[in-house]
N, C-alpha and C positions, 0 to 999 in steps of 0.2 A: 692773306693781306697782313701787313705789319701794323703796328700801332701808329696813331697819329704823331706826326713829327713837325712841330712849328718850324717854319723857315726852310722846309724841304725844297729842293730845286725842282724845276719844271723843264723837262727836256723833250724835244721832238726826236723820237726814235725812228720814225719812218713816215714818208709822205708819198701819196699816190694820187693820180688824177685820171679821169676818163672823159673823152668826148665822143658822142655818137658819130658814125661815119658820114651821115648825110649832111651836106653843107648847102646852105642857102645864101647866095651872094646878094649884094645890093642890086646887081643887074637882074637877078632872078625876081626880086621884089618889084622892080620897075615894070614888070609885065602885068602886075595886078594892082598897082597904085600909081598915082601921079608923082613920080620921083625919079631920081637918077642916082648913080653911084656917087657922083661928085657932091650932090646935095646932101646925101646921108653922111658921107665921110667928113665933109667940112663941118657939119653941125654936131657930130657925135664921136668921130674917130673910129667908127665901126665899118669894117669892110665885108664881114661875113658873120654868120652864126651857124651853129650846129643844131639839128633837130632829130627827133626820133628817140625811142626807148622810153621806159617808165622810170620814175624816180628811184624805185627800189632796184631796178636793173643797173642803172648808172651808178648808184651809191655802192652796190655790191662790188662792181668792177673796180672802183676807186679804192675801196677798203681793202680788197684783196691785194692790190699793189702796195698800199701802205704797210700792211702786215708783212708782206714778203720782204720789203725793204728794211723793216724793223727786225726781221728774223724771229717773228713770234707766230704762235699758232692760236687757234680759237680758245684753248684753255688758258691762255695768258691774258686775255682781255677781261677786265672787271666791269666795264660799263660801255655801252654804245650811246653816243649822243648824235642825233641826226638833225641838222638844220635844214629845213625845207619850207617853202611856201607853196609847193605844188605836190602834196602828198598823193599817193596812189588812191586813197579813199578818204572821205570825210572822217570815217571811223571804220576800222581802227587806225592807229598811227602806222607810219611806214617803217619805223625803226625795228619793230619786232620781226617784220618780214625780212629785212636786211640781216638781222641777227641770225635768223633761221638759215638764210642762204649761206652765211659764213660759218655756220656750225657753232655759234657762240652759245654759252650757257651763263647768261648774266642779264642784268637790267638793260632795257633798251627803250628810249623815248625820243619823241620828236621835239624839236625846238622851233617855234614859229615866231621869229623876229624878223622876217623878210630878209633883206640883204645884209642885215647885221647879225644874222643867226649864228654863223660859224664862229664869229668872234665872241658872241655871248657864250657859245659852247666852250671856248677855251677858258673863260673865267670860271664857269661852273665846273669844268674838269679840274682846274687848280684846287677848287674847294674840296672836291672828292679825294684828290691826292693828299691834301692836308689831313683828311679824315682817315687816311690809312689805305686807300686803294693804291695799287701799284701801277696800273696801266689802263689807259682809257682811249677809246677810238672815237675821234671827233670828226664827223663827216658833214659836208654840205652838198646837197644834190638837188637838181631842178629839172623838171620836164615842163618848161614854161610854154612849149608849143601847144600844150593842152588848154591854156587859158589866154592865148595871144591871138589877136585878129591880124593876120598877115596881109590884110587889105587896107588896114588903117595906118595912115602915114604918121600919126601921132605916137602910136605904141608898137606897131608891127615892125618898125625898123630897128627896134632896140633889143628884143629879147631872144634868148636861145637856151639850149639845154647843155648840161654838163654836170660833172661831179668831181669833188676833191676830198681827200681825207688825210688825217694825220693820226698816228699813234703817239700819244704823249705819255710820259712816265715819270715817276719819282726819280730825282737825281740827288742822292744823299751827299754828293761831293759839293753841291752848291755852285758848281761851275756855270750851270745854266739856271735861269731865274726869270720869273714873271716880275718885272721891275715896277710896273704900274699899270692901272687900267681905269677906264671910265665907261659906264653904261648909262643909257638914258632913253627916255621915250616922251613923246608929246602927242597924246591921243586926240588933241584938238585938230590935228592934221590928217586924221584917218581918211577924210573925203578926197584928198588930193591924189591918192594912188591906192586903188582897191579893186577887188573882184568879188562880186556877190556869188552866193551858191549857184552853180550852174551857169555863171556868166563869164565874161572875158575881162581882162584888165582894162581899167579906165584910169586916165591920168590927166591931171592939170599940169602940163609940162612946165610952164613958167613958174608956178608956185613950187613945184618939186625942186626945180633948180635953185630958187631962192632959199628954201628951207634946208636943202642939202648942204649948201655952202655954209650956212649958219651953223648947222649941226656939226659939220666937220671941224670948223674952227673951234667950237666950244669943246668938243670931245678930245681933240688932239691936245689942246691947251691944258685941259684938266689932267689928262694922263701924263703929260710931260711934267707938270708941277708935282704930281704925286710921286713920280719917279725921280724927281730932283735933277731933271735933264733939260737941255735946250734943243732947239731944232738942229743945231750944228752937231749935236751928239749922235743923231740918228744916222746910221749907215745906209739903211734902206727902208722905204715906206712902201707897203703893199696895200693900196686903197681898194675899196670895192670898185669893180670895173663897170661903171654905169654910163658915163659920158665924159669924154676927155675935157670938154669945156667946164664941167663942174670941178674936176680936179684942178685944172689950171686956175680957175677963179679962186678956189680955196687956197691954193698954194701962194697966190699973190698976197693974201691976208696973213698967212702963217709964216711965210719965208722959206718954205721948202723949194727945192729945185727939181726939175724933171730928171736930172742926173741921179738924184736920190731916190727915184721912184721906179717901181716895177709895173709895167703895163702889158696886158695881153688882150686888151679890149678889141683891137682891130680884127682879131681872128676868132673871137668867141662871142662878141656882143655882151649884153648884160645877162649874166647867169645867176643873178640874185645871190642866194646863200652859197653857191658853188664858186663864185668868182674869185674870192681871196685864196682859198686853197689851190685853185687852178693856177693862179699866177705865182703862188709860192712854189709849186712843183716846177714851173718853168724857170724861176729864178735860181733854184737849186741846180737844175740842169746846166744853167749858164754860169755857174760858179760865182754868183753875186752875193752869196751868203757864206761867210767863213767863220772859223772858230773865233769867238769873242765879238762877233758883229752885234750891233744894237739894232734890232728890227722892230718896226711898228706895223701892226695890222689895224686898219681903220675901216669900219663898216658903217653904212648909213642907208636908210631905206624906208619903205612903207611902214606906217604906224603913227607918226614917224618914230623910228628907232635909230639909235646910234651906239657904237661900241668901238673902243680903242684898247689895244693891249700893246705893251712894250716889253720885249724879251731880250735877254742876253743869250746869244746862241752858243751852244756847245755841242760838239759831236758832228760826225759825218753821216748823214742819213742816205747818202748815195754809195 
C-alpha cells in the first residue's frame, strides 16, 4: 500500500452481480396468500423475486465477477466490506467466509445498515483509500428468504435474494471522484421494520413508506449541497429497489425524473443491501453510465438508515 494521499480519486474498477436460479413469481405467491399479480405489481412494481442460496454463496459469486472484470486477483484486494442484513450466522460475520472462498488475505467485515449498507460501504471504502489502501471489494448480499414469510401479504410480496459487488480503487489522476455523500440514522424507527433473533421480518408498511420518502429527500438534498450540484446535474440515480411507489413519491419532492433513474425492481424484488449494486450492474450492461457521468447512489431502509453518494464516473468496467 502507498502513503495516504488527500484528494485521491475513487474509481470503480469492476462490478459484478449474481441472482439465484429459482424464481418466485407473483402468480406463485397467489397460491399461498390472498393476492394477485396485478395487486402486487400495481402497489410495488415487483413482478418476481429470486430465492435460494446462502448469503456467503451469493456474495462469493458476485465478488468473483467483479474481480474478474477488474482484472485483479486475491492478492490485489486490501479489504472486503460486506453489507448484509441476512448473515449466514449471528456470529461470526459472513465476510470472513467470503474472503476465504475468494482466497483473500486481508481484513473482512460485515456492515449491518440494512438496505443502506452497500452505500455505507462505499463511504467507508473511500476513507480506507485515503488512508493508503489501493483496492477494496465492497459487496452487498442477501438471503432474505431465510427471514421472510411468503404467506404474509404485507412482507412476503416484497423480498428476494441476490448479491452485487464492486472493486473500488485509488485513482491518482483524479478523473473519478466521490463528490459528496450523506449518511444518517434514526433509531426511533427501529420498530417499523425489524426481525427478532429466530424470527421473520415484521413491517409497518404505511410508516415505512412515510419515513422512507422523508429520508430520501433529506439525504439526497444534503449530498447534492455538499457536492455543489443540483438535481439537473445528475445523469443517473440508482436508488434502493424497495417499492416503485416510494421512489415516485420521493421524486415528486426532489424533482428527479424516471428517465434519470435506473430500476430493476420488477425482476428482483427488494434485495436490501444487494439492490443497488444489482441495478448498477444492469445499468452498466445497458450502457447508461459513461465516461464523466455524474451518478448518485441512494439507499434507505430499516434502522432507519439512509445513505447517498455522488460520483464522477471514469473508466470502462465492462
